[in-house]
C-alpha positions in Angstrom: 0.0 0.0 0.0 1.4 3.4 -1.0 1.2 6.5 1.1 -1.7 7.9 -0.9 -3.9 4.7 -0.9 -7.0 4.3 1.2 -9.2 1.4 2.1 -12.9 2.2 2.6 -14.7 -0.4 4.8 -18.5 -0.4 4.7 -20.4 -2.0 7.5 -24.0 -2.7 6.7 -26.9 -2.3 9.2 -26.9 -4.9 12.0 -30.4 -6.0 12.6 -29.2 -7.7 15.8 -28.8 -4.3 17.4 -32.5 -3.8 17.0 -33.1 -6.2 19.8 -31.0 -4.0 22.1 -32.8 -0.9 20.9 -36.2 -2.6 21.7 -34.9 -3.5 25.1 -33.9 0.1 25.7 -37.4 1.3 24.8 -38.8 -1.3 27.2 -36.6 -0.1 30.0 -37.7 3.5 29.4 -41.4 2.6 29.2 -41.1 0.3 32.2 -39.5 2.9 34.3 -42.2 5.5 33.4 -45.0 3.0 34.2 -43.4 2.1 37.5 -43.1 5.7 38.5 -46.7 6.4 37.5 -48.3 3.4 39.1 -46.3 3.6 42.4 -46.0 7.3 43.0 -48.8 9.1 41.0 -50.2 11.7 43.3 -47.7 11.1 46.1 -44.4 11.6 44.2 -41.3 11.0 46.1 -38.6 13.2 44.5 -35.7 10.9 45.4 -37.3 7.8 44.0 -38.6 9.7 40.9 -35.0 10.7 40.2 -34.2 7.0 40.0 -37.1 6.4 37.6 -35.9 9.3 35.4 -32.5 7.8 35.3 -34.0 4.6 34.0 -36.0 6.4 31.4 -33.1 8.4 30.1 -30.8 5.4 30.1 -33.3 3.4 28.1 -33.9 6.2 25.6 -30.1 6.7 25.1 -29.6 3.0 24.6 -32.5 2.8 22.1 -31.2 5.8 20.1 -27.6 4.5 19.9 -28.5 0.9 19.1 -31.3 2.0 16.7 -28.8 4.0 14.6 -26.5 0.9 14.3 -29.5 -1.2 13.4 -30.7 1.2 10.7 -27.8 3.0 8.9 -24.7 1.9 7.0 -21.4 3.0 8.6 -18.2 3.4 6.7 -14.6 3.8 7.9 -11.5 4.9 5.9 -8.2 3.2 6.6 -5.0 4.8 5.4 -1.5 3.5 5.4 0.4 2.9 8.6 2.1 6.1 9.5 5.8 6.2 9.8 7.4 6.5 13.2 7.8 10.1 14.3 11.2 11.6 14.4 12.9 11.8 17.8 12.2 15.4 18.3 8.4 14.8 17.8 8.2 12.0 20.4 7.9 14.4 23.3 4.8 16.0 21.6 3.4 12.5 21.1 3.9 11.7 24.8 2.1 14.9 25.7 -0.8 13.9 23.3 -1.0 10.5 25.0 -1.2 12.2 28.4 -4.0 14.3 27.1 -5.8 11.2 25.9 -5.4 9.5 29.2 -6.8 12.6 31.0 -9.7 12.6 28.6 -10.4 8.9 29.2 -10.2 9.5 33.0 -12.7 12.3 32.7 -15.0 10.1 30.7 -14.7 7.2 33.2 -15.5 9.6 36.0 -18.6 10.8 34.2 -19.7 7.2 33.7 -19.2 6.4 37.4 -21.2 9.5 38.3 -24.1 8.4 36.0 -24.1 5.0 37.7 -23.7 6.2 41.3 -25.9 9.3 41.4 -29.2 7.5 41.0 -28.2 5.2 43.9 -28.0 8.4 46.1 -31.8 8.7 45.5 -32.4 5.6 47.5 -31.5 7.6 50.6 -28.8 7.9 53.1 -27.4 5.3 55.6 -29.8 4.1 58.3 -29.9 6.4 61.3 -30.0 5.6 65.0 -33.7 6.8 65.1 -34.7 3.3 64.1 -32.8 1.8 67.0 -33.6 4.5 69.7 -36.9 6.3 69.7 -38.1 9.0 72.0 -39.4 6.6 74.6 -37.6 6.5 77.9 -38.3 4.9 81.3 -40.9 6.9 83.1 -42.1 8.8 80.1 -45.9 9.2 80.1 -48.1 7.9 77.4 -50.4 10.5 75.8 -53.5 10.0 73.6 -53.2 11.7 70.2 -55.1 14.7 71.7 -52.4 15.1 74.4 -54.3 13.7 77.4 -52.2 11.5 79.8 -53.7 8.0 80.1 -54.5 5.8 83.0 -54.9 2.0 82.7 -58.7 2.4 83.1 -58.9 4.7 80.1 -58.5 1.8 77.8 -61.7 -0.4 77.6 -61.3 -4.1 77.3 -61.0 -5.3 73.7 -59.9 -1.9 72.4 -56.8 -0.3 70.9 -55.7 3.3 70.5 -52.6 5.2 69.2 -50.3 6.7 71.9 -47.3 9.1 71.7 -44.5 10.0 74.2 -45.1 13.1 76.3 -41.9 14.8 75.3 -42.1 14.1 71.5 -45.7 13.8 70.5 -44.9 14.6 66.9 -42.1 12.0 66.4 -43.4 9.6 63.7 -40.9 6.9 64.8 -42.2 6.8 68.3 -46.0 6.4 67.8 -47.3 3.2 69.4 -50.6 1.3 69.6 -51.9 0.6 73.1 -54.1 -2.5 73.4 -56.2 -4.0 76.2 -56.9 -7.6 75.6 -60.2 -9.3 76.2 -60.4 -11.9 79.0 -57.0 -11.2 80.6 -57.5 -7.4 80.6 -53.8 -7.0 80.1 -52.3 -3.9 78.5 -49.9 -4.2 75.7 -48.1 -1.6 73.6 -46.4 -2.1 70.3 -44.7 0.0 67.6 -47.4 1.2 65.1 -44.9 0.9 62.2 -45.3 -2.3 60.3 -42.1 -4.4 60.0 -42.9 -5.2 56.4 -43.2 -1.9 54.5 -43.5 0.7 57.2 -47.3 1.3 57.0 -49.4 2.0 60.0 -50.7 -1.0 62.0 -54.0 0.6 62.7 -56.6 -2.2 62.7 -57.5 -4.3 65.7 -59.6 -7.4 65.8 -60.7 -7.6 69.4 -62.4 -11.1 69.0 -59.1 -12.6 67.8 -56.7 -10.3 69.7 -54.9 -9.4 66.4 -53.3 -6.2 65.1 -53.5 -5.8 61.3 -51.7 -3.6 58.8 -54.1 -2.7 56.0 -51.4 -2.2 53.4 -50.4 -5.8 52.8 -52.5 -7.6 55.5 -49.6 -8.4 57.8 -51.3 -9.7 61.0 -49.7 -9.8 64.4 -50.8 -11.4 67.7 -51.6 -8.7 70.2 -50.5 -10.9 73.1 -46.8 -10.9 72.2 -46.5 -9.2 68.7 -45.5 -12.3 66.8 -46.6 -12.7 63.1 -49.8 -14.6 62.5 -49.8 -14.2 58.7 -48.7 -11.9 55.9 -45.5 -10.8 54.3 -43.9 -9.3 57.5 -40.8 -11.2 58.6 -40.3 -9.7 62.1 -42.6 -9.3 65.0 -43.8 -5.9 66.2 -41.4 -4.2 68.7 -43.0 -4.1 72.1 -43.0 -1.1 74.4 -42.7 -2.1 78.1 -45.3 -0.4 80.3 -45.5 0.7 84.0 -47.7 2.9 86.2 -46.2 5.9 88.0 -47.0 7.1 91.5 -49.9 9.2 90.1 -51.5 6.3 88.5 -50.6 7.3 84.9 -49.3 5.0 82.3 -45.6 5.4 81.5 -43.0 3.6 79.4 -40.6 1.3 81.2 -38.0 1.8 78.6 -37.7 2.0 74.8 -39.0 -0.6 72.3 -37.4 -4.0 72.8 -36.1 -4.1 69.2 -35.4 -1.7 66.3 -38.6 -0.4 64.7 -39.7 -0.4 61.1 -39.1 -2.8 58.1 -36.4 -5.4 58.5 -35.2 -8.2 56.2 -34.8 -11.7 57.5 
């Protein structure tokens, strides 16, 4: 091959790339449907950013692979260049350094594209799930702020209660139950251990607490699981009565609150 010869290589469309393009479209549509069905009307910005990442990734893959599946691409090959003279090798080295820097920047951008959507899943778990506002001697209040006595809870009934010092803390809300027959008082975390919904239903005839979201059912005698997708029993709040006859906590919940795996 002489110095002025060129070789033109023509690459026809590759229909196999159409499958990848279709998959990219499916990823984009699936991400959009997931975001709409799960979060329409109650959008969570952090999770929606993850859905948008899936949509844009799917569209980008569909466009790139769609071009390869549709159009013919050509490349021109020229003769192998002669080795540069010694005085030009320094410039060549500088050019390689620039290429390495460019590749490093591209790799950093790729890592950012991959990792930034993961940030939308939230931060690391905080200690609030392991230590709520309940402390020994803290009074139980009804949701209207009234301190409770044992006799304020009729047999076969349940009611939400909050700690006196932090009535607005969502992690500390509990459900107070008086069982039929034994008349014993029990208190449990109101946050379901499956998906974090409110355990707000009580079947007095069976002595069961029920989460309406996915029908996880817990025994009100000790909080263990009767049925449903929850994998952990409800955390129990120890109770006591102070010298004024008011209900108080005898410590924090006996285990971390909220959803847990395993």
